[in-house]
N, C-alpha and C positions, 0 to 999 in steps of 0.2 A: 521288558519281558512280561507278556500278558497271558500266554498259554498256560492254563492251570496244570495240564498234564506234564508239561516241561518243568514247571515249578515243583510239582509233587515228586517227580523223578529226581530232581536235583536235591530236594530235601532229604529223600531216602539215602541218597549217595553220601550226603554230609553225615548222616547218622551212623554210617558204617565205620567212621573213624574210631579208633580205640581210645584216644585221649579226649576227655571232655572239652579241653581248651580248643582242640582242633575242630570238634563238632560245632562249638559255639562260633568260632572264627568263620567257618564255612557257612553256617546259617545266617550270621550277621551280614556277610557279603551278599548272600541270596536275598535277604530282606531289603538291603539297600537297592537291589536291582528290581525287585518285584513289588515291594510295599504290601505284601500279602499278610493278612491278619493271622492266618494259621501258622505261617512261618514265625511270626512274632510270638505266638503262643508256645511253639516248640522251643524257641530260644529261652522263654521264661522257664519252661520245664527243665531245660539243661542247666540253667543257672541255679534253679532250686536244688537240683541233684547235688551240686557242689557247695551248697549252703551260702551262695551269694544272693542273699534275699532281696536286697535293695535293687540289684540289677534285674532279678526275676520280676519284682513288682513293676519296674519300668516297662518291661516287655509285655507283661500280662495286661497292663493298662493300654499299651499300643494295640494289643490284640482286641481288647474290648471295643476300642474305637473303630477298628477297621473291619472286624468280622461282620458280614452282612446278615447272618441268620440269628434270630433271638436265642436259640438253644446254645449256639456256640458262644455268644456274648455272655450268656448266663454262666457257662463253664469258666469263662475268663473272670467274671465277677466273684465266683466261688473261690478261684485261685487267689485273687487279690485279697479277699477277706481272710483267707487262711494265712497268707504271708503277712498281712497287716497284724494279725493276732500274734504271730511269732515275733515280729519286730517290736510290738508293744511290750511283750514279755521280756525282750532283751533291753528295753529302754532306749531304743535308737530311732523309733519311728517318728516321734513328735518333734515339732520345732521348739519354740520357747515355752509354750503353754502345754496344758494337758488336753487330752481328748475330752470332748463334751458332747452331750446329746442335744438335739434340737430344743427340747424344753428348757435346758439350762441357759440357752441364749437369752431368754427373757429376764434372767437375773442381772444381765449387764446393763450399764447405763447407756441408753440409746444415743445420746448426744456424743458420746466418746467411742462409739462402736461402729465398725463397718463390716458388713457381711459380703463376701465374694463367693458367688456360686458358679461352678463350671457349666458351660454350655454342653450340649450333647450332639452326637452325630445325627440321631433321629430328630427330624424337624417336621413342622406341620405339613409341609408340602409333600413329604413322604407318605403321610396319612391321607391328605386331601389335596390332590393336584389342582383343584379348583380354588384353593385358598388365595386371597389377594396377594398381589406382588409384594406388598409391604405389610408386615404384621408386627404389633408390639412385641418386643423381645420376650417378655414374660410368657407369651402364648406361643412362641416359636418352637421351643425345645420340648420334645416328646419322649426323651429317655426316662426310664422309671425313676431314677434317683432325683432328677430335676422335678418330675411330676410330684413325687412325694414331698419334696421341699416346698414347692409352690402350694400344695394343698395345706401343709402345716402352716405356712406363712399367712395364707388367706384365712384359715380357720382361727388363727390367733391374732389376726389384724395387726401384724407387726408394723406396718406402715403407719397405721393410726396411733401406734405407741411411739412413733418417732424413729424407728430403726431405719437406717440408711443401708440399702443393699444394691449390689451391682452384679452383672453377669460378665464373666470373662469369655470373650469370643475370639477364635483364631483370626477372624477377619476384622471385626469391629473393635477389638480390645475391650476395655472397661466400658460397659454399656448400661445405662439406666433401664430399669425394667419396662418402662412405658415407651422407650424409644423405638420407633418403627425401623425394622431391618428387612432386607430382601433375602431371598433364598441364596444359600452359599454352601460350599463344602470345603472348608479350609482347616487343616489340622495344625494347631499351634506348635506342635513338636516336629512337624515335617517341613523342612525348608523348601522342598520341591513345590509346596503349595503357596510359597511366598507369604507366610503368615505375618501378622503385625509385628513390628520390631520391638525389642526391649526398650530402645530409646523412645519410641512413640508411647509405650506404656508408661514410662517415667514421666513424659510430658503430660499424658492424660491424668496421672495421679496428682499433678500440681495444678491442673486446670480448675477454675471456679465452677462449681455446680450448685444447683438449687434443690432444696429438700424441705418438706413440711415437717415441722416438729410435732410433738404430741398434742399441741394446742391448735394445729392446723395452720400455723404461721410459717410463711415461706422464709427460709433462712439460707444464707450462702455457706457452702461447705467446700473444702478441698479434701480429697482422699488422704492427703498427707497430714491432715489435722487430727485424725483419729488416734486414740491410744490403744484400742483393742481391735484386732483384725481377726475375724473368724472365717476360715476357709472351709467351704462346704462342698463335698464331693470332688475335691481337687486332686488330680493325679500328681505324681512327683514332678513331671515337666511343667504343669501349671503352677505348682507351688514355687518352683525355681524362678519362674518368670515374675510371679507376684512378689516374692521376697526381694528380687532385684529392683523392682519398681517402688516398693515400699519397705525399705530396710529398717526403719526406725520403730515400727509398730510392734506390739507384743502379740504373738500369734497363738491362736487356738485352732483346732481342727474339729469338724463335725461331719458326720455321714448320715444322710437321710435314708 
């Protein structure tokens, strides 16, 4: 189903139901057929109305990823932040650790800490179609949250301090920031895109990798070796995949 007028008509028909559960059931079926961001946004609103906040968060995050216009993505981000605040107040949002700010990351021991940052839908080729076919991962993602994280990371020279960070990509999985990647559009939470599998993510987490410590000495690391895992700008679906791949680490969350 690709005709927006048809999708919009179906969405309005769904919303005529008197029972919220029926509205949601109808919209979820429509979303499965259309993969439209506005349908996901409306599902989030319906879940929010009946106080199912975690379900609402999940669909608002899908909407943020799928909606093409910046204004609509901003509305999704505002909804996500509102739900996140309510979940924090209820004490159910965070994983094992507490929420932290980016500056608080610098208090952690670099050798025992891994930062995982979510990739974004907006990429360098959307901004500059003449960009090379392969670009280092750190310069590929152009979403505001990723941009804000990268600006903070470079301003604070976290790599020179020995911090090990990775990007989670729906196509490439756990990716080193300097690894060259090609243009792609694969949503980690949409099986129709054939995203990287959980089993592959588990294997990647156990692979040997190389990183320079604060003295500039190249050292061997496995993602499974770290004690503290900081998830940055990660949606609930990304968090689920990360925790399946790295179940033994102590988790914290940060938003840029």
